[in-house]
C-alpha positions in Angstrom: 18.0 -123.3 -22.5 17.5 -119.5 -22.6 14.0 -118.2 -23.2 13.8 -116.2 -26.4 13.6 -112.4 -25.9 10.3 -111.1 -27.2 10.5 -108.6 -30.1 8.6 -106.0 -28.0 11.5 -105.7 -25.6 13.5 -102.5 -26.3 16.8 -103.1 -28.0 18.9 -101.6 -25.3 17.2 -103.7 -22.6 17.5 -106.8 -24.8 21.2 -106.3 -25.1 21.5 -106.1 -21.3 19.7 -109.4 -21.0 22.0 -111.0 -23.5 25.0 -109.7 -21.7 23.7 -110.9 -18.3 23.1 -114.4 -19.7 26.6 -114.6 -21.0 27.9 -113.5 -17.6 25.8 -116.1 -15.9 27.2 -118.9 -18.1 30.7 -117.8 -17.1 29.7 -117.7 -13.5 28.1 -121.1 -13.6 31.4 -122.6 -14.8 33.3 -120.7 -12.1 30.9 -121.7 -9.4 31.1 -125.4 -10.4 34.9 -125.2 -10.1 34.7 -123.6 -6.7 32.2 -126.2 -5.5 34.7 -128.9 -6.6 37.0 -127.5 -3.8 34.3 -127.5 -1.1 33.8 -130.2 1.5 31.0 -131.6 3.7 28.3 -130.6 1.2 28.9 -126.9 1.8 28.4 -125.9 -1.8 28.3 -122.3 -3.0 24.7 -121.1 -3.6 24.8 -120.3 -7.3 21.4 -118.5 -7.1 22.7 -116.2 -4.4 25.9 -115.4 -6.3 24.0 -114.6 -9.5 21.3 -112.6 -7.7 24.0 -110.3 -6.2 25.7 -110.1 -9.6 22.5 -109.2 -11.3 21.7 -106.5 -8.8 25.1 -104.9 -9.1 25.8 -105.2 -12.8 22.6 -105.4 -14.8 22.8 -102.5 -17.3 26.4 -101.9 -16.5 29.7 -103.0 -18.0 30.1 -106.7 -17.3 33.3 -108.0 -15.6 35.7 -110.1 -17.6 36.0 -113.8 -17.0 39.0 -113.2 -14.7 37.1 -110.5 -12.8 34.1 -112.8 -12.6 36.3 -115.3 -10.8 37.3 -112.6 -8.3 33.7 -111.8 -7.8 32.7 -115.4 -7.1 35.7 -115.7 -4.7 34.1 -112.9 -2.6 31.6 -115.5 -1.5 34.1 -118.0 -0.1 37.3 -118.2 2.0 40.1 -120.6 1.1 41.6 -122.7 3.8 44.7 -124.9 3.8 44.0 -128.2 5.4 46.1 -131.3 6.1 45.2 -134.9 5.5 47.0 -138.1 6.4 47.4 -140.8 3.7 48.7 -144.3 3.9 51.3 -145.2 1.3 51.7 -148.5 -0.5 54.5 -149.5 1.9 52.2 -149.0 4.9 53.8 -145.8 6.0 51.7 -142.6 6.5 52.4 -139.2 5.1 50.7 -135.8 5.4 49.7 -133.5 2.5 48.0 -130.1 2.4 45.2 -129.1 0.1 42.9 -126.1 -0.3 39.2 -126.0 0.6 36.7 -123.4 -0.4 34.4 -122.5 2.5 31.2 -120.6 1.6 30.7 -117.4 3.6 27.4 -117.4 5.4 27.4 -113.7 6.5 26.2 -111.7 3.5 27.5 -108.4 5.1 31.0 -109.9 4.9 30.4 -110.9 1.2 29.5 -107.3 0.4 32.6 -106.0 2.2 34.6 -108.4 0.1 33.0 -107.2 -3.2 33.7 -103.5 -2.3 37.3 -104.3 -1.5 38.0 -106.7 -4.4 35.8 -105.4 -7.1 35.7 -101.7 -6.1 31.9 -101.9 -6.3 30.2 -100.7 -3.1 26.6 -102.0 -2.9 23.9 -99.5 -1.8 21.3 -100.7 0.6 18.9 -100.8 -2.3 21.3 -103.0 -4.2 21.4 -105.4 -1.3 17.7 -105.4 -0.9 17.1 -106.0 -4.7 19.6 -108.9 -4.6 17.7 -110.5 -1.7 14.4 -110.0 -3.4 15.7 -111.6 -6.6 17.0 -114.5 -4.6 13.8 -115.2 -2.7 11.7 -115.1 -5.9 14.0 -117.5 -7.8 14.9 -119.8 -4.9 11.5 -119.9 -3.1 9.0 -118.5 -5.6 7.9 -115.7 -3.2 8.8 -112.2 -2.2 11.5 -111.6 0.4 10.2 -110.8 3.8 10.4 -107.1 4.5 9.7 -107.3 8.3 11.1 -109.8 10.7 13.4 -110.1 13.7 15.8 -112.8 12.3 19.3 -112.1 11.2 19.1 -114.8 8.6 22.6 -114.5 6.9 23.3 -110.9 8.1 25.1 -111.6 11.3 27.5 -108.7 10.7 24.9 -106.2 9.5 24.9 -102.9 11.3 22.9 -100.1 9.7 24.7 -96.7 9.7 22.1 -93.8 9.6 22.9 -91.0 7.2 23.6 -87.5 8.5 20.3 -86.3 7.3 18.6 -89.1 9.2 20.4 -88.3 12.4 19.4 -84.6 12.3 16.7 -83.7 14.8 16.0 -87.4 15.8 16.1 -86.9 19.5 13.5 -84.9 21.4 12.7 -84.3 25.0 9.1 -85.4 24.8 6.4 -85.6 27.5 5.6 -89.2 28.5 1.9 -88.9 27.8 -1.0 -90.7 29.5 -1.6 -93.6 27.0 1.7 -95.4 27.1 0.7 -97.9 29.7 -2.6 -98.5 27.8 -0.6 -99.3 24.7 1.3 -101.9 26.7 -1.9 -103.4 28.0 -3.3 -103.7 24.5 -0.1 -105.4 23.4 -0.3 -107.9 26.3 -3.8 -109.0 25.1 -2.2 -110.3 21.9 0.5 -112.5 23.6 0.7 -115.9 21.9 -1.1 -114.8 18.8 0.4 -116.3 15.7 2.8 -114.5 13.4 2.2 -114.2 9.6 2.9 -111.4 7.2 0.6 -112.9 4.6 -2.4 -113.4 7.0 -1.9 -110.3 9.2 -5.3 -108.9 10.3 -7.0 -112.2 9.5 -8.3 -113.8 12.7 -5.6 -113.5 15.3 -2.7 -113.4 12.9 -0.3 -110.4 13.3 3.1 -109.4 12.2 5.3 -106.9 14.0 3.9 -103.7 12.5 0.3 -104.9 12.5 0.6 -105.5 16.3 1.9 -102.0 17.0 -0.6 -100.4 14.6 -3.5 -102.3 16.2 -2.5 -101.4 19.7 -2.4 -97.7 18.9 -5.6 -97.9 16.8 -7.5 -99.2 19.9 -6.6 -95.9 21.6 -7.6 -93.7 18.7 -4.1 -93.1 17.4 -3.5 -93.9 13.7 0.0 -94.8 12.6 1.1 -96.4 9.3 1.0 -100.1 8.6 4.7 -101.0 8.1 7.6 -100.8 10.5 9.6 -98.6 8.3 6.8 -96.2 7.7 6.0 -96.1 11.4 9.6 -95.1 11.9 9.3 -92.4 9.2 6.0 -91.2 10.8 7.8 -90.7 14.2 10.7 -88.8 12.6 8.5 -86.6 10.4 6.3 -85.7 13.4 9.0 -85.0 15.9 8.1 -88.1 17.9 11.6 -89.6 18.3 13.5 -89.9 21.5 16.8 -91.2 22.9 17.0 -94.8 24.1 17.7 -93.7 27.6 14.3 -92.0 27.7 12.2 -95.0 26.8 9.0 -95.4 28.7 6.1 -97.9 28.4 4.3 -97.7 25.1 7.2 -96.3 23.1 8.2 -98.0 19.9 11.6 -99.6 19.3 12.8 -100.1 15.7 15.4 -102.5 14.5 17.3 -102.9 11.2 18.3 -106.6 11.0 19.1 -106.6 7.3 18.8 -104.2 4.3 15.3 -103.9 2.8 15.6 -100.6 0.9 13.0 -98.9 3.1 13.3 -96.0 5.5 16.4 -96.4 7.6 16.3 -100.1 6.5 13.9 -100.7 9.4 12.8 -104.4 9.4 11.2 -104.8 12.8 9.3 -102.9 15.5 8.0 -103.7 19.0 6.4 -102.0 22.0 8.6 -101.1 24.9 7.2 -102.5 28.2 9.5 -101.0 30.9 12.2 -102.8 32.8 14.2 -103.7 29.7 11.3 -105.7 28.2 9.6 -105.5 24.8 6.4 -107.0 23.4 6.6 -107.8 19.7 5.2 -110.1 17.1 8.2 -112.3 16.5 9.0 -113.9 13.2 11.8 -116.0 14.8 9.4 -117.2 17.6 6.3 -117.4 15.5 4.1 -115.7 18.0 3.7 -112.4 19.9 6.1 -112.6 22.8 7.1 -110.6 26.0 10.9 -110.8 26.2 14.1 -108.9 27.0 14.9 -106.0 24.8 17.2 -107.7 22.3 19.9 -107.0 19.6 21.0 -103.7 21.0 23.4 -103.2 18.1 20.5 -103.5 15.6 18.2 -100.9 17.2 18.2 -97.7 15.0 15.3 -95.6 16.3 12.9 -95.0 19.2 9.5 -93.3 18.9 6.7 -92.1 21.1 3.5 -91.7 19.1 1.3 -92.2 22.1 1.6 -88.4 22.8 0.3 -87.7 19.3 -2.9 -85.6 19.4 
């Protein structure tokens, strides 16, 4: 049952809500039909479909029922499969049937939507859809910083031209880089938590890097994306080939609508190693520099005066 729209809601906004509700009813019917074609319990996630739909179409012209079917089909692939049946006379025969297989990689879903619907999602659209999904499905905000792919296997952030301008500088190595690494090493094994970061020994990726630098009298922002922006704005970015201990490595594992869609940061520790507060591992770890195709920026704030 739909919750009544309060009289205080502006008429135009109210009409958008009504339109979206009607579209959701259409989508529910379409999703149920698609799920009737799935196998092995691999049902299409209706919350995810409607979250993406809401992000792309709220306040805009709603697709027709036929177009809504095309939209929902962007979340699945259809496969022809064969099954063997035994007839009444004891003989066997083969028949083919169609199975709907949900697509797990959201980057592929958005590619399909752009191709089929002619609606290219911005990084903000994708981020909003993820935020809506988490709040409805889990009752909590979507994580903004972590090192897990989590449904974005094919995601590869493409920096804009203005972001690429003046990113790489031939900077001095500084004297504090090794000290940054030493500080990071003291936190190895500390537990990961975005919600509890700074409480007791809890850290997340950006709190770890901020804490390490703060111990040496260098103040950097408190989120991974803003640390990346800080490095860019202050001419503290370098090329990957120039990494030295204490430098920061930034990743974009999924769209989050922030600067360069940066979702993770760690401290480079020489020899192809990195120290980072890992969401996927649950603690601060020392490991090989990972996900080379997801690395989008490198910074050297330890030379900041």
